[in-house]
N, C-alpha and C positions, 0 to 999 in steps of 0.2 A: 112435621112441617110439609106443607104441598110444596111441589115443584115451583109453583108460580111465587110463593112468598119467599123461597129460597133465593130465585133469581132476582127478585125485588132487592133482598138484602145484599147481595153480591154487588149488583149495579150501584146501589147507594154508597157502598164502601169504596168503589173505584171512583166514584164522583168526588166523594169527600177528598180522597187522595190527590187527585187532580187539582182540586181546589186549594188545597194547602201548598202544593208545590207551586201553583201559580202566583201565590202570596209571598214567596220567599224572593227577594232581590238575587240576582245572578251572582254579585260578588260577596254574598254571604255564605257562598259554598267553597271558600278558598281551601286549597291543601294546608293541613296544620304543619306548623315549621318543623322542621327536623331537629330532634333533639342530638346535639353534637358535644359531646364531653371529652376534653383531652385527658388520656389516661395518667400522664406523668405530669408532674408539677412542672413549673417553670425550669428552664435549664440553669444548672449550676455552674457551667464552664462554657467555653467554645470548643467547637471541633477541634481546632488547631491546639489548643491547649491540652485537650485529652490526648491528641495524637502524639504531642511531645512527649508523652511519659513512655513511648515504646523505646524499649532498650535496643542497643544496636544489634545484639544478638539474644535469642531466645523470646521469652514472653514474660509478662507480668499478668498476674490475677487480680482484677479489680474487686476489692473487698467491701466497698463502700459506694452509696448512691453517687453515681458520676452521671449527669443528665446534661445532653447537648443535642443541638439540632442539626439537621441536614436537608438537603434537597437531592432527590434521586437522579441520577445522570444515566444509568444503563436500563436495559429492557430485554428480558428473555423471550419476548414475544415472537421474535424470529429466529431465536435459536443459537445466537452468537455468545451469549452470556449464559452460564450454567451454574445454578445454585449459588449465586452471588449476587450481591446489590453493591452497586458503587454509588457514593454519594458525595457531594460536596457541601461547603458551609454556607454558600450564598447563592441565590440563582445567577449572579453575575459577578465578574471579577472576584472568584473564589480565591481564598488563601490557603485551603487544605481540602484533600480529599481523602476518603477512607472506604475501606471494602468490608462487607459483612459476609460471613459464610453462613449459608442456610441450607438445611436439608429438605428442600422442597423445590417445586418447579412452578412455572406461571405465576412468578412473583410480581409480573407486571399488572396482573388483574387487581391487586391490592394496593400496588405501590407503582404508579404508572410513571413516565418521565416527568420530572418537575414536581413530584409528591413531597410535600413538606412532612419529615418524618422528626420522630423525638426517640431518642434511645437512652435508656438506662441501664449502663454497662455493668452494674453490679452482679458478679457472679461469671462475668466473661473473660476471656482471656485477650490479651493486646500484644501484638509482637510483629516482627518481620518474618513473614513466611515466604520464601522464594522469591525474594526480591521486592516484597509488597508489604507494606504495613497493613494488618488485618485484624479484625475482631471476631471472635467465635467462642464456640463452646469449649469446655474441657473435654478433652479426648485422650483415651490411653495411647492411641497410634500417632496421631499429630499433634504438632504443637499448636495449632490453631484449628480446632474442629468445627463441623457444621452443627449449627444451632438445630435441633430437633424442630420439626414443623410444628408439634403440639406444644412447644415451649417459646415459640417465636413472639408470640403477644406478650410475654414476659418481659421482653427487652426492647422490642420495636414496636410503635405506634403511629399512626398518622396524627398530623396536628390538624384540628378543626378549625373553620373560620366562621362557624354559624350556620353554614349551609353544606356542612359535609367536609370531606377531604380537602385541604387546601392544596391545590396545584398550581405552581407559579411557572410561568413562561421563561425557560432559561436561555441566557444569552451567552453562547459559546466565547471563552477568551480566545481572542484573535491573536496569533503569534506570528512573527515575521517570516518563520521558515521551519522546515522539518527538524533542523537541529535542535531549535529552541525548544521543541516539545520533549527532548530527552533530557529531562530534568525532574529530579525527585519531588519538587515541589507541586509537580503538576499531574503526579500519578493520581488516578481515580477522579480527575476532573475533566470536565468536558471543554475541548480546545478546538479552534478552527484555524486552517492554515490555507492561505490563498496560493495561486500560481503553482499547484501541485498536478502531478499525473501519475498514472502507472508507469513504470520503467519499460522501455521499449521490448525487453526481453519477454515481457508478460503479454505483450501485444502484437508482436511482430514474430513469424509472417501472418500469424492468425490470431485475434484475442483468446486468451484463456479465459475460463469459467471462474467464478470466485472461489469455488473449492473444487478439489480434484475428486474424481469417483474411482473406487477400486471394487470390480467385480459388482458394479452397480451400488454401492454404499459411499457415502460422502465420508471424506476423512478431513482432519484438521489440515489446513493449507495456509502457507505464507505466500503472500504476493509482496511486491516492492513498490513503494511510493518514492517517487523523487521529486524535487523541487527545481526551479531555475538556477539556483545556487550549486546544484550538483550533490545536495544532502539526499540522503536516502533513509528510509525507515521500513519496517516490516508491518504489513497490514495483516493481522492474523484473524483467519476466519474458522469457525467450528465446523466440523463434519455435520452437524445437525442444522447449519444455517439453511433457513428456509428458501432463500434466494440464490444459495450456493450455484445452481446451474445457469444463472444469468452470466452474460459476457460482460468482461471488464469494458468500461467505457474507454475509449482512445484518446479523448480530448484532454484539455487543461483545464483547470479551475479551482474550486475551493473544495475542501473536504473537512468534515466535522466528525471527532472521534474522542473515545474516551481513552486517555493515556495509562498505558499498562506496562508492566516489567515481569518477565519471568526470569528469575535469577538475574544474569547480567544482560539478558537479551530484551532489548526494548520492543513492544509489540503493541500497535494500536488497535483497537476495537471499534467496529461501527455497530450501531444499534439494527440498521436497515440500510439498503441501497440509497434512500432519500438523503443519507448523510452525504452523498457524494454528487458533486454538481460539476462535471467534467465536460463542458459543452464548447469551451473554447478552443482555438488552435494550440497544438502542442508547442512547448517550448524544448528545443534541443539542448540538453544539458551537456552534451559533449559536442558542441557544434563543429561543422567542418573546418579545416584550417587551409591556409593558401588560397588558391583560385583567383588571384587578383591580377595576374598577367595570362591570362588563358590565351593561346595562339594555337590553332588547328594547322597542322603540317602533314604532309604525306612523305616527308623525309627528314629523319632526325636520329641522333644518338645521345642518349642521356646517360653519362658516367658518373653523375654526381660530383666530379671534381672541382666545379665551379662554386660550389657552396662551403661557407666557412666552418672551421671545426670548433670554433666558440661563438656563442655558447654551445656547449656539449649537448648531444642528444637533440639536434635540430629537428623540428616538426612541421616548419612552415616552409612549403615551397610554392613560391608564387606562380609558377607555371603549371602547376598541378594542384589536384584537390585531395587532402588527407582527412579521410571521414571516418571516424570512431562511431559505427552504428550501435554496436552493443560494447557495453563496458568502456572503459575510459583510456584505452592505450592506442597509440597512433604509431605509424611507420615513423622511424627515426633514423638521422644520418649517423652512421658508424664509420669508423676507420681501422684498418688493420694492415700492417705491413705497408703504410701509406697509400693504400687504396680506400677510396670512399664508395659506400654503398647505403642502401637503407635495409633496416632490418625490423623484425617484429615477433614477439614470442608470449606465450602465456604463462610461463614459468613464474611460480610464487604469485600467481595472480588469484583472483577471487571471481567465480562465477564465468558465465560467458562472454567471448570477445568476438566481434565481427568487425573488420576495418578495412576499409577500401583505399586503394591508391588510384585515383583517376587521372588518366593520361590523355590529352587531347589529340585526337588524329583527323586529318582530312582523308576520309575513306576512298573519295573519288581518285585521289592521286597515289595512295598507298597500295602497295601490293603485298608485303610480307611484314611480320611480326617477329622478333627475335628478342631474348633477354638471358642473361647469366642467372643462375640461382644456386644457393646452398642451403644445407639444413645443419642443425645442431640439436643433439639430444632429441633424435627422431623417436616419437612414440604415436604417430598417426599423421595422416595427410592433413595439411593445415592450408595449403595454398590451392587457389582456383583463379582461373582467367576467364574473362567475358569480354565481348565487346558489346556495346549499346548505342543507339542513336538518338534516344529520347530523355536523356539524363541532363537536368539543367544544373550548371555548375552552382555548387554551394546550395543546391535545392535537397529536396527529399528524395534519397537515394533509393528508398523503398518503392518509389513510384516508377523507376527505371526498368525497361524490359531488358533483362540481361541474357545474352547468348553465351552458353558455356562452351568455350574452346580448349579448355583445360588438356583434353585428350590428345591434342596436336602436339603436347610438349612431353615427349616420352622420356626424357632424361631428368625429370624432376626427381631427386634423390630420396630414398627411404632409410638411408644410413648416413652417419654413424649413430647409434642408439646413446652413445657417450661421447662428449666432445663434439667438436665441429669438422666437417669436410671442407671443401675447397669450391670456390666458385667455378662453374662450368656452364658451358651452352645448354639451356634447357630443351632447344628444338626449335622449329619454325612452324609459323602458320602462316598460309597463304589466303588472304581475303578474298571471298566470292566476288566475281564481276559485278554482281547485282547490288553490292554494297556500296552506296554512294553517299555522299553528303558528309556533314561533319558529326562527329561522335566521340566516344572514348573508349579506350582500353580500361578494363578494371581489374585490378589485381586485388583478390580478396583474401584476406586471411581470417580463418575461423578457428577459434580454440576454446579452451575452458581450463580455468585454474585447476579444476577437479578432473580434467579430461585429457584432451589432446594439448599438450603444451609446447610442441615442437617449434624451434625457432627458425624462422626464415629470413635468408638474406636475398636481395635483389640487386642487380647492376647491369650496366650495359644496355639498357631499353632501347631497341633499335626498330625504327619503322623506315622501309624503303619502298 
């Protein structure tokens, strides 16, 4: 064949192809429909009915076909869930949740949040494992083992809707407070609580990160959530949480989480930081008390004798502000040998305590400050004394500029380590002449139920 004839043939074929293409309507080249077939037959029971078979201890082996549906609520995309899938029976208003142990990672790729799944539990174990009802494989070491990745499709499959995997939009179950989430019926379900925030100890004086790091590596970390009613619960974050280095938000708002429990400890799990919407103003779960009769004076003596002994452990002093910043302990009125004073200690407590007793002072007229002090069961210094000129009564005391004058009081005792001493003068502080205007003396107690628990007593607070 000559070159001329060859080029003529090629040209003819190309023209024919173009002609054929131009004769076909555009909508005749649609993508063929995706073939989607459900692996398992229709459910034979509800998730709730299946879960109800779990014994109070140990496990049962499912020996017959038991098929039920669920909707995935967890996600291991950001590392907070590890080789588990949590799911509930309905996209909204769930009545039961369950967890399946899976020996593989990146489950979110096949079963994203909201994925409609169907499970045939024949051959799996169902039981209570470390506080949570789970299903998993037969295992020689654990009561509920992880299903090998190669066998997962034998038990779990996505539910198709004709266009591939059905993925529902989940609506978290809204609960009135954090205490309500601590309920067996909500384990492994997606819930939402409003008016929540991180405890002040996690964000003051500086916000912590979602997880702690040891030698550069993330470790499993607990942070504390609280609500306006004073309820608290643990937010558990994995050391592999991809957003673990992010700072905790300092505001108040709503949080969505998967309810979980490890043995007797409730611990809530987020999928990512988008589950937290803390953009509102914080609510003080332990608000300051008193402060309704503030009077600034340059000369006074407070010996607490004017306050009634009933009810006992009085915490409201109208002329002063009693503010539990960390923890829930306030300075309280006490009586011993017919003498009244205020007292605070961290003994038998849980976690950190920082509480202020704010005394208003006219610094222009005042010259000196004196007070009596006593300690009991001393195991560390717990008292500090400050003055401040920019504290707003009953306001956010963390915003006040505190000037530490503790060193002026050289007689703050460090004994006895067992029992109580006696009230004695702590010393005297002379206000600098440059200090003018109205402000406050702040008596700060700092302790911890697992650290410094020293009891401190104050009396005869005198400004002249």
